[in-house]
N, C-alpha and C positions, 0 to 999 in steps of 0.2 A: 590544844597542841600548839607549841611555839614554833614559828618558822625557823628553819635551819640557817646557819651562817651563810651557806652557799646560796640559798634562795634569796636571802637579804641582799647579797652582792648583785645577783641578776636583776633584782628589782631596781636597785640603785643605778646600775648601768643602763637599763632600759629607760628609766626616767630621764637620765642625762641625755641619752640619744634623742629622745622625743623632743626635748627642749631645744636641741641644737640643729636637727635636720630640717632643712627648708624644702619647699615644694620642688619636685623634680622638673627639669626643663627638657622636654623631648626634642630631638633633632633627627632628621633623616639619616639612616645608616647606609653605608656602602655594602655591608654584608646582607645576605638574603636568608630567609628561613631554610631549614633543612629540606623541606618539600615544597616545590613550586610546580603548579600545573601549567604546562606550556600548551595545552590544548590538543596535543597530538598523541597518537598511539598506533602501533601496528605497522603494516607494510606501507610502502610508498603509494600515495594516492595520486593518480594521474588524471588531469583534466584533458579529455580527448575531444570534446565538442562544446561549442558555445552557442546558445540560442539568443539571438537579438530580437526575436519577435515574441511569440506566445510562450508561456512556461510549459515545459514538457511534463507528461504524465507517465505513459508506459514506454518501455524500451525492451527490445529483443534483438538478438544477433544470430544469424543463420550460421550453419557450418562453414559456408563459403565466405563468411565475413560481411554479408549484407546486414545493415542495421536499420531497424524500423522504429519509429517513435510516434506517440499519439499526443494529441492536444485537445484539451477541453474547450468547447467553443459554443457561441450563441449568435454570432454575427458572421455571415458569409463574406461580407465586404472586407472586414478587418482580418478575418482568419479563414481563408478558403480551404485550409488543410486541417483535417482531423486525424488522418493517418498519412505519415510521410516516410520517405526513405532518406537517410543521411547520405550525402554524396561528397562532402568535404568538411573541413573544420568548422564551418559556420553556415552551411546551407543545406536545406532539405527540399525535396520535391514531393508532390502528392503521389501516393500509391493507392491503387494500381494506375490511376490516371486522375487528372483534374476533374473530368466529368463524373467519375465515381464518387468523388468527394463533395460534389455539389448537387443536392437533390433539386430537380427542376421546379418543384412546388415550394421550395424554401424549407427552413428548419421547423417552422411552426405550423400546426394544423388547428384551424379555428372553426372547422365545419360542425363541431359539436356545440358551439356556442361559447366555449371557454378555451383559452389557449392550451394546447397540448403539443408534445413533440410530434414531428411528422410521422406518419404511418408508412412511409416509403421503405420497403424492404429491399429495394434494388440499388439504393445509394446510401452512403454513410450520413448519419445524423450527428452523432457525438461519440466517437470511439474512445473508450476508456483504456482498454488493454490490448496489447499485441503480444502474441506468444508463438514461438517456434516449437513445433512438436518433435517427437523422436524420429519422424520421417522427413524432417527438414521442411515441413509445410508451415506456412504462415497463417495464423488465425487472428482475426480482428473481432473484439468484443465491443459491440455498439450498444450503449445503454439507451439510446433513443431519446435522451432528455437534454435538449439544448439549454444553455444558460441565459436567463433573462433577469436583469436586475440582481445579479450576484446569486441567483438561485436557479435550480434546474426545474424546468417545467415538468409536470407529470407526463408519462409516456403514453402513447397510443399503440394498440396492438399492431405489429408489423414493423414498427420502428426499432425496438430492441431486437438484436439478432447476433448470432455467431456466424462469422463468414470465413471460409477457408480458401486459401490460394495455394496453388502448386508452383513453387519457385523453380522447379527443375526445368520447366518449359517456358518460364517467364510469362505465365498466363496473366492476361489483363482482366480476365473474368473469373469469378470464384467457381470452384468445383462443387461447393456446397454452401447453402445458406439455411440456417435454422432459426426460426422465430419461436416465440413463446406465447402460449395461451394465457389469458388473465388469471386463470386458476393457478398457474405456476409462477407468474411474475405480475404482481399488482402494479398499478399505474405509478405508485410512488416507490416501487422497487428500483434498485440501482445496481446494474450489472457492473461489478468492480474488477474482478480478476478471475482467471481461469487456469486450470491445470489439466493435463491430458494423460491418460493411460490407454495405450493403443494395443494392449495384449488381446489376442483373439479369443481367449477363454472367459472373458468377463461377462459377456452377454450373448444371447442367442444369435444376434446379428453378426458377431465376431469382428466388429469394426472398432471396438474400444469405446471409452466414455470420456466425457468432459465434466469436471467439477467446477462450479461457478459460485463465487461469493456474491451474495446480494446484500450490500451494505445499507440499502434504503428500506427494503422490506424485511430485513433481518432473517436470513436463512441461507441455506446452501441448495443450489439447483444442480441436478444431475442430468446429463444428456446422453442418450444412446446415439452415438455417431452413425450407426448403421441405419436406424429407423428415423432418426430426427426427433423421437419422442423425448419429452423432458418431464421431470417431476421434482417435487420440493421436499426437503427435510429440515428438521430442527426449527420449523417455522415459529419465529418470535419467542423462542426460548431464551432464558436469561443469558446463556452462554454466548449466543450470537448477537445479542442486543446491546445498544448503546447504554452506558451507565448514566443514570440521572445525576446531575450536579457534578459531572466530571469536569475538572479544570486542569488543563495542561499548562506547563511553564516552559516557555521557549526563550532561550538566551537570558534566563534569569527573570523573565517577565511573565506573570500570570496572564494568560491569553483568553479573552472572552469573545463571544460572538458580537455581531454589530448591535444586538439588543443590549442596552446598558445592563451590566451586572448579570447577564445570562451566560453561564459557563459555556465555553466553546464545545461544539461537537455533540452535546447531549441531546439537542433537539432533533426530531425525526424528519422534519419537512425540508430542512435546508441541505442542499447539495447531496452528498452521498449518504447522509443519515447517521453516520457514526457507528453503524453496526458491523457485522462480520466483513472485514475488509481485506487484510492480508491473507494469502492462501498459499500453501506449499504442499507438495506430495512427497512422501517419504521415498527413499531410494528404492525400496522394494515394493512400493505401491500399496502397502498395507494400511497406511494412515494418511489422513488429510489434516494438516496443521492449520490453525486459524486463530485470529485474534480480532475482537472488535476494535475499531479505531478509537472509540471513546472508552478506553479502559487501559489497565496495565496487565490484564489477565491473558493467559496463554493456554490454548487447548489443542487437543487432537481428537479425531473421531475415526472409528474403523471404516475404511473405504467400502468394505464388503456390505456393511449395513446400509450405507448410502445408496448402493447400487440396486437395492430392492425397491421396486416401484410400489408405493402405497396403494395404487389402484389394483395391484395383484395380490396384496397381502395386507389384511386389516391391522396386523400388529407391526408392520414395517416401521411406522413412525416411532412407536414406543421402543423398538429394538435399537433404532438409530440413536434416539435420545439417551438410552441407557448405555450406549457404547462411547459416549463422550467422556474424555478423561481431562481433568484439570491438571495442568502442568506447573501451576504457580504463576507468580508475577514476574515480569521481565524488566522491571526497574524504570519503566517509562512507557508511554504509548508507542505502538508500533504501527506503521503504515504498510510497507511492503514486506513480504516473506518470500524466501526462495530456498531451494534445497540443492545439494550436489551429490555426486556419485559416492562420496565418502560417508554419507549419512548425515552430514551437518545440516542444520536449518539456520539460515541467515535471517536476522531480524533487524529491520531498520529502526532507528531510535531517534526521532526528530528532537526530542527534548534534551538529548545529550550530544547532538551533532555526531552521531556515530552509527556504525553497523556492528551488531553483536552476533554471536553464534550460540545455538543450543545444541548440546550433545545428548542424543537419546539414550546413550549408554550410561551416562552419569547423572542426567537430569539437571545439569548445570548450564547457566547462561554465562558466557564469557565475552570480554571485549575482543573485537576483531580489528576494526580500524576506527580511529576517531580523528577529526580534524575540524578546525573552524570553517573550512571550505564546505563542509557537509551541512548546508542550509536546507533542511527538510528533505531527507532522502525519501523519495516516494516509491518508485518501482525498482525492484532488484531483479537482475537477470544474470544467471550463470551461462557463459558462452563456451564454445568448443576451443577457443584460443587460450583457455586457462585463466581467464579473468572473470570477476563478477562486476557487472555494470550497475550504476545507479543514476537515476535522474534526480536533480536538485532543483526544486521549483519555488522555494520560499513560501509555501502555502499559507503559513500563519500570518504573513504580511499582506495577503490579498484583501480586497475591500470587505468581504464577508466577515472578517475577524478584526478589522481595524476601523469600525464605525463608518464604513463607506469609502474610506480613503485607501488607495492602492499605494502601499509602502514598499513594494518589491523593487529591487534594484537590478536592472539588466546589466550584463547578460546572465541568463540562467545557464546551467552546466550539465554535462554528462561526464561522469567520472568512472574510473575503474581501478581495481586493485587485484593483485595476483593472488590466486588461491591454489590449493593442492588438488581439488576435485575437478570434475567435468559435469556437463549437464546430466540429469537423471535420464536414463534410457529405458523407457517402458514401451517397447514395440514388439 
């Protein structure tokens, strides 16, 4: 078949152009592409407190506006405060007192022949979380594991505890202290976060329950606040466990642990362990939402199944495991979770410098607020003033993930953004 005249002309023109066109010379243009990421999204993000000392972990705000913050620690001389109250833009004081923050025998117990966290149940060792409940009471969750050489020592019974304070009378002593037997909390367990349901019809005691994330031992612990008894569910199941070979990317950089080429967070012995970390309770109290730190996966479990003590029902563990629902991936690892009265679940997203929301009605994860300021959002807390608060502590730049070098840049920050909801009220 002979080529057409038109095709011959195209071939001649193309050949001519090929011979005459020289190499292109690129030069910077003043124009920009149609889409440019400026790093921000959502409502105004307000920086409301700066930390010039230790990086903050937990944050909670009472109905009257009192704000409490926690600090991870291992040295009393450099960091005498593990639970503090914010008093102005840059200063915190120990709560309930300096003495309560400093165990007389120190943070480390060596009586067993190997270093463990202190077994002191009357003083704070290492408070991870602070949460205001629906009765405006302050609860401190002490994991009992001080930091030594960028790692948390195993806990000794008595050290890990849940401690409640009545803010209405400015009590300097707790109204309740709950410790955990080793059958419920192993030495390498890590009490990470806690949520409360104070409704009177949940247990025989009528005082409500607490749900606690154990990110080191991989599980969820339930506490009857009336009796102080505790039990464990979902123990070391896949859903609550760290993911092997999980590798997060922070500010565009794959982030490994201090062991060369060992993906960050997947190891069980370091710090919080990477297991079930973020925790939130639904607005109606029917579900507990959770996510392992070393994963992109998001789950919820029926709260009623968790409230059954396996000691009273041989099938309780199986029923709780069967009630876990996989909700999909959230687009990045999540540290803190929180809920509000509208039903939204807030999800911190350190890999994207953002906080997102999950809508139980649609099953969709949506962006809420994003900013270059959000350098590792750790704990989220919805307050009665109509804001959600977040601590920013640059965790991935700490020595455990930077081959022993501390690359964090002070000051650390507490930020907030306006929301439509209020704290979940389960009382």
